[in-house]
C-alpha positions in Angstrom: -36.6 -3.9 -73.3 -36.5 -1.7 -70.2 -37.7 -4.6 -68.1 -34.9 -6.8 -69.4 -32.3 -4.1 -68.6 -33.6 -4.3 -65.0 -32.6 -7.9 -64.9 -29.0 -6.9 -65.3 -28.9 -4.8 -62.0 -26.7 -2.1 -63.7 -26.3 -0.3 -60.4 -24.5 -3.3 -59.0 -22.5 -3.6 -62.3 -21.2 -0.1 -61.9 -19.1 -1.1 -58.9 -17.6 -4.0 -60.8 -16.6 -1.7 -63.6 -15.1 0.7 -61.1 -12.7 -2.0 -60.0 -12.0 -3.3 -63.6 -10.6 0.1 -64.7 -7.7 0.3 -62.1 -6.9 -3.3 -62.7 -6.3 -2.4 -66.4 -4.1 0.5 -65.5 -2.1 -1.5 -62.9 -1.6 -4.3 -65.4 -0.4 -1.9 -68.1 1.7 0.3 -65.8 0.1 3.3 -67.6 -2.7 4.1 -69.9 -4.2 0.9 -71.3 -5.2 0.5 -74.9 -8.5 2.2 -75.5 -10.0 -0.5 -77.6 -9.1 -3.2 -75.1 -10.5 -1.1 -72.2 -13.8 -0.6 -74.0 -14.2 -4.2 -74.9 -13.2 -5.4 -71.5 -15.7 -3.1 -69.8 -18.4 -4.1 -72.3 -17.7 -7.8 -71.8 -17.6 -7.3 -68.1 -21.0 -5.5 -68.1 -22.6 -8.3 -70.1 -21.1 -11.0 -67.9 -22.2 -9.3 -64.7 -25.6 -8.5 -66.3 -26.0 -12.1 -67.4 -25.1 -13.5 -63.9 -27.6 -11.1 -62.3 -30.3 -12.2 -64.7 -29.7 -15.8 -63.8 -29.9 -14.7 -60.2 -33.3 -13.1 -60.7 -34.6 -16.2 -62.5 -33.5 -18.5 -59.7 -34.7 -16.2 -56.9 -38.0 -15.1 -58.4 -40.0 -16.9 -55.7 -37.9 -15.4 -52.9 -38.1 -12.0 -54.6 -41.9 -12.1 -54.2 -41.5 -12.3 -50.4 -39.3 -9.3 -50.0 -40.5 -5.7 -50.3 -37.1 -4.6 -51.8 -37.4 -7.1 -54.7 -41.1 -7.8 -55.1 -41.4 -5.5 -58.1 -38.6 -7.2 -60.1 -39.9 -8.2 -63.6 -39.8 -12.0 -63.1 -41.2 -11.8 -59.6 -44.2 -9.8 -61.0 -44.6 -12.0 -64.1 -43.8 -9.3 -66.5 -41.0 -11.4 -67.8 -41.3 -15.2 -67.8 -38.6 -17.4 -66.2 -38.0 -19.0 -69.6 -37.4 -15.6 -71.3 -35.3 -14.4 -68.4 -33.2 -17.6 -68.7 -32.7 -17.0 -72.5 -31.7 -13.4 -71.8 -29.2 -14.5 -69.2 -27.6 -17.1 -71.5 -27.5 -14.6 -74.3 -25.7 -12.0 -72.3 -23.2 -14.5 -70.8 -22.5 -16.0 -74.2 -21.8 -12.7 -75.9 -19.6 -11.7 -73.0 -17.4 -14.7 -73.3 -17.2 -14.3 -77.1 -16.0 -10.7 -76.6 -13.4 -11.7 -74.1 -12.2 -14.7 -76.2 -11.9 -12.7 -79.5 -10.5 -9.4 -78.2 -8.7 -10.1 -74.9 -7.0 -13.3 -73.7 -7.9 -16.9 -72.9 -7.2 -16.4 -69.2 -9.5 -13.4 -69.0 -12.2 -15.5 -70.8 -11.7 -18.4 -68.4 -11.8 -16.1 -65.3 -15.0 -14.5 -66.6 -16.7 -17.8 -67.1 -15.6 -18.8 -63.6 -17.1 -15.6 -62.2 -20.5 -16.2 -63.9 -20.6 -19.8 -62.8 -19.5 -19.1 -59.2 -22.1 -16.3 -58.8 -24.9 -18.4 -60.2 -24.2 -21.8 -58.8 -21.8 -21.0 -55.9 -23.5 -18.0 -54.4 -27.1 -18.0 -55.5 -27.7 -21.8 -55.4 -25.3 -23.2 -52.9 -24.5 -20.5 -50.4 -27.2 -17.8 -50.2 -29.9 -19.8 -48.4 -27.6 -22.2 -46.5 -25.1 -20.1 -44.5 -24.9 -16.7 -42.8 -21.5 -16.4 -44.3 -23.0 -16.5 -47.8 -21.8 -13.0 -48.9 -18.2 -13.7 -47.5 -17.6 -16.5 -50.0 -20.2 -15.6 -52.6 -18.5 -12.2 -52.8 -15.6 -13.9 -54.6 -17.5 -13.4 -57.9 -17.5 -9.7 -57.3 -13.7 -9.7 -56.8 -13.0 -11.3 -60.1 -12.7 -8.0 -62.1 -9.4 -7.3 -60.3 -8.0 -10.5 -61.9 -9.9 -10.2 -65.2 -8.5 -6.7 -65.9 -5.0 -8.0 -65.3 -5.5 -11.1 -67.4 -7.0 -9.1 -70.2 -3.8 -7.1 -70.6 -1.1 -9.7 -69.8 -2.8 -13.1 -69.9 -1.3 -13.7 -66.5 -1.9 -12.8 -62.8 0.5 -10.9 -60.5 0.9 -10.3 -56.8 -0.6 -6.8 -57.3 -3.8 -8.2 -59.0 -4.2 -10.7 -56.2 -3.9 -8.0 -53.6 -6.5 -5.9 -55.3 -8.7 -9.1 -55.4 -8.3 -9.3 -51.6 -9.1 -5.6 -51.0 -12.5 -6.2 -52.7 -12.9 -9.6 -50.9 -12.6 -8.1 -47.5 -14.5 -4.9 -48.5 -17.6 -6.8 -49.7 -19.0 -8.3 -46.4 -19.1 -5.1 -44.3 -20.4 -3.2 -47.4 -23.2 -5.7 -48.0 -24.1 -6.3 -44.3 -24.5 -2.5 -43.8 -27.2 -2.6 -46.5 -28.7 -5.9 -45.1 -29.2 -4.3 -41.7 -31.9 -2.1 -43.3 -33.5 -5.1 -45.0 -33.1 -7.8 -42.4 -36.9 -8.3 -42.1 -37.1 -9.0 -45.8 -34.3 -11.6 -45.6 -36.1 -13.2 -42.7 -39.4 -13.3 -44.6 -37.6 -15.0 -47.6 -35.8 -17.4 -45.2 -32.4 -16.1 -46.4 -29.9 -16.3 -43.5 -28.1 -13.0 -44.3 -26.0 -12.3 -41.2 -28.0 -9.2 -39.9 -31.2 -11.3 -40.1 -29.9 -14.1 -38.0 -27.2 -12.6 -35.7 -27.3 -9.8 -33.0 -26.2 -6.5 -34.4 -23.2 -6.4 -32.1 -22.0 -9.6 -33.6 -22.5 -8.2 -37.1 -20.5 -5.1 -36.2 -17.7 -7.2 -34.8 -17.4 -9.1 -38.0 -17.5 -5.8 -40.0 -14.5 -4.6 -37.9 -12.6 -7.8 -38.7 -13.2 -7.7 -42.4 -12.6 -4.0 -42.8 -9.4 -4.1 -40.7 -8.1 -6.9 -43.0 -9.1 -4.8 -46.0 -7.3 -1.8 -44.6 -4.0 -3.7 -44.3 -4.3 -5.2 -47.8 -5.3 -1.8 -49.3 -2.1 -0.2 -47.9 0.0 -3.2 -48.9 -1.3 -2.9 -52.5 -0.1 0.7 -52.7 3.4 -0.2 -51.6 3.7 -3.4 -53.7 2.6 -1.5 -56.8 5.2 1.2 -56.0 2.7 4.0 -56.2 3.5 7.5 -55.0 3.5 8.2 -51.3 0.6 10.7 -51.6 -1.6 7.8 -52.7 -0.7 6.0 -49.5 -1.6 9.0 -47.4 -4.9 9.5 -49.1 -5.7 5.8 -48.8 -5.1 6.1 -45.0 -7.4 9.1 -44.9 -10.1 7.1 -46.8 -9.8 4.2 -44.4 -10.1 6.6 -41.5 -13.3 8.1 -43.0 -14.9 4.7 -43.4 -13.8 3.5 -40.0 -15.3 6.7 -38.5 -18.7 5.6 -39.8 -18.1 2.2 -38.4 -17.3 3.7 -35.0 -20.6 5.6 -35.2 -22.5 2.4 -36.0 -20.7 0.7 -33.1 -21.7 3.4 -30.7 -25.3 3.7 -31.9 -26.5 0.7 -33.9 -29.3 1.9 -36.1 -30.5 1.6 -39.7 -29.5 5.2 -40.3 -25.9 4.6 -39.3 -25.8 1.4 -41.2 -27.0 3.1 -44.3 -24.3 5.8 -43.9 -21.7 3.1 -43.5 -23.0 1.5 -46.7 -22.6 4.8 -48.6 -19.2 5.4 -47.0 -18.1 2.0 -48.3 -19.1 2.9 -51.8 -17.2 6.2 -51.5 -14.1 4.4 -50.3 -14.0 1.8 -53.1 -14.7 4.5 -55.8 -12.1 6.9 -54.6 -9.5 4.2 -53.8 -9.9 2.9 -57.4 -9.5 6.4 -58.7 -6.3 6.8 -56.6 -4.9 3.6 -58.1 -5.4 5.0 -61.6 -4.0 8.4 -60.7 -1.0 6.8 -58.9 -0.2 4.7 -62.0 -0.4 7.8 -64.3 1.5 10.1 -62.1 4.3 7.8 -60.9 
């Protein structure tokens, strides 16, 4: 069973859950129903896990060519593609059943869209065909911001779309920072991830563009949601911390500084999500 759990990429799923929680709090305007929260997080975990399992089935050949992924269970043959596919369908189906029975139709629809887009849009259509793959493919990872809102209200709001955009603009520099370290792997697998096909200065320029847009939207979300002023000040401090790491990468492009930027991006999103929750509770 442990090998099947690996197919779910739970470390990636953690970040999706981190953004689902504040979406629930923002939608409720306070503490969300505990049962709804647990079921939404469970459904989201299974949905993301199912999508990731589909990804590993589809990319098993490419995984064999990359040192970072060569030990994945399907790449090594420990799990057959058929069994991996059955597991992915099972997780995805149970996820949609949970959302349909215990949340709302809109949340169920958005979850289905997220799974389909990640599998067919990102993994199949985009990843091996454009260096902007993660820009548009990252939309699937933004969906928890909408799903959390829809699970509570069966509708979408300006605030939920702004949160969606925060994650949308956050995703490319976050992932490119990691991809700098593994650019040789991507080249070996013939995946045109931006750091593998573009000069590092070009990659950094695009990181600046996306992170700047993210900064604007992150601040706009705080004001639109009418959260306390201290959340705005702390958000600006968080942005400054991430930008400082980007400045260091700009001054000295290296795998070490790229890795530090990657970690800084995780810290930003995690604490920013916590700020949203605290802001809602302490308004």
